[in-house]
N, C-alpha and C positions, 0 to 999 in steps of 0.2 A: 504493500500500500504506500510505501514511502515515495514511490515514483508518481503517485497521484495524490497530492496534498489535499485537494478538495474532497476526494472520496475518503481519505484518511480522517479528515476533520469530521465528516458526517458520521462515520463509524464511531470514532472516539466520543463525539458529542452525544450520540445516542447511548453509548455505554455509561457515560458519566451522568447523563440526565436520568437514567434508570437505576442509578446507584450501584452499578456493577463495579467491583473492586478492580482498579487498574494499578499497575506497578509504577514506581517512581519515574522510570524512563518514559512510559506511556503518558504519565501526567505531565512531564516536561514537554513532550511533543505536543500534547493537547493545548497547553498554555501558549506555546509558540503559534500554533495554528489558530487559536482563539484571537491572539493579537493581530494576526493577519486577516482573518475572516470576519470577526465580530468584535472589534475593539470596545464597543459600547457594553459588552457583556463581561469584560475581564474583571472589573472591580467587583461585580456581584459574585463571580465565581471565586475570586480570592478571599472575599469576605466570608464566604460560607464553606470553604474547604481548607484543609491544611495538607501537609505532606509535600509541599513544593519547596524547592530550594529558594530561599528568600533572596539571596544575593543575585543568583542567576536570573530570577524572575524580575527583580528590580531593574537589572541592566536591560532586560528585554522590554519592559514597560517604558523605560526611558528612551530606548532606541525607537520605539514605535510612538513615542510622545502621547502615552495614555496617562494623562496627568492624575486622574482620580485614583487609578490603581497604583501609580507611582507614589502618590501621597500616602495611601494605605500602607504600602510596604515601608516607606520611610518611617512612618509612625510605629510600625511593628518592630523596626530596628532601633527604636528609641529616639528618633530624630523628629519629634513633634514640631519643632520650629521650622525645619526644612519642609515638612509636609504642608504646614499652614502657608508658608511663603509661596510654595508652588501653586497652591490653589488660588491664593490672592493675586498672584501675577496673571492668572488667566481670567480674572473677573472682567477686566476691561474688554478683552477680546470677546468674551461671551455676551456682554452687553451690545457690542458692535454687531455680532452675528444676529442677535435678536432684533436690533434696529433694522438691519438689512433685510431680514426675513419679513418684518412688518411692512417695509417699503414695497417689497415684491409680492407680498401676501402668499409666499411659499414657505413651507416648513416652519411656520410660526410656532406651532405646538412643540415641535422637536427642539427648536432653539430656546424656547421658554423653559422646557423641562431640563435641558442641559444647564441653563443658568441657575435654575432652582436647585438642581442637584449639587452644583458647586457651592452655593451659599449654604445649603444644608450640611455639606461636608465640612466647611469651615466652622459652622456653628457646632457640629459634633466634636471637632477637634478642640475648640475652645471649652466646651462643656466637660470634656474629659480631664482637663487640667485641674490641679489642686488650687485652692484659694490662696494665691500669693501674688506677688508683683508680676511674675511672668504670665499668670493667668489674665490679669488686667491688661497687660501689654498685648496679649493675643486678642482679647475682645476688642480693644481699641484699634489695633492694626486692621482687624476685619472691618470694623465700622469705617475707618478711613478709606480702605480699599473699595468698599461698597459705595460710599458717597463720591469718591473721586471717579470711579468708573461711570457713575451716572452723569456727573458733571462734564466729563470729557466728551460725551455724545453730542453736545450742542444741539439739543432737541428743538430749540427755537427756530432752527433753519429747516426743520422737517415739515411735511404736510401735517395738518392738525390731527388727522386720523392716525398717522404713524406715531407722532409724539404722544398722543393720548394713550395709545396701546402700550408703548414702552414705559411711560410714566406710571401707568396702572400696575404693571408688573413690578417696577422698581419700588413703588410705594408699598406694595404687598410684601415684597422681600424685606424691605427695611423694617416694616412693622413686625414681621415674624422674627427677624433677627433681634430687634430691640426687646421683644417679649422674652426671648430666650436669655438675652444678656441681663435683663432685670432680675433674673433668679440668681445671678452670680456677681453682678457688679451693682453697687448702690446707685439708685436712680440719680441722686445729686451729682455723682461723678460722671455719669453719662451726659447729663444736661450740661454740666460744666465743660466737658470735652466738646460737645456740639457748639456751644457758644464761643468757646476759645478758638477752636480750629476750623470751624465751618461756618 
């Protein structure tokens, strides 16, 4: 089957989906084929399975630029800051993809879901941190990235329908993020941060 990667992927995918035990070598091949054939599924697979080589899988995800899976693996290796930074760097691009999708009215749901997944991943990373200075730094870095990504879109130059659609998603994301942050960071600190920096 190695000569026919698409067939190999279908077979391995079916085996894994039906919880058939596969060995380490087959698992490694599957992850590589998953990166090639269905990169949007890599994070979910890694989050729900174990037994893969973390270092090799991390390199594979980096090479394929699968940021959510890379962030998961960085966190697994103890690099929560690196994981969060990776997610936050991609927020601006994801907002641009949403804006462009809203302009063309194509793949809007997919772009919105991708953006929401990134903000949710950043929120989860922040939530898993202990209550200390680094935790506050993470929450505030996420808030800064979220607001800066929105600001950089220059929505005043867009058609009203496009701007309205993107603003609605951005407002909803900010609201859900601030609700999660309120459980971990005192509201007075969040308000102070908003007035001071934004």
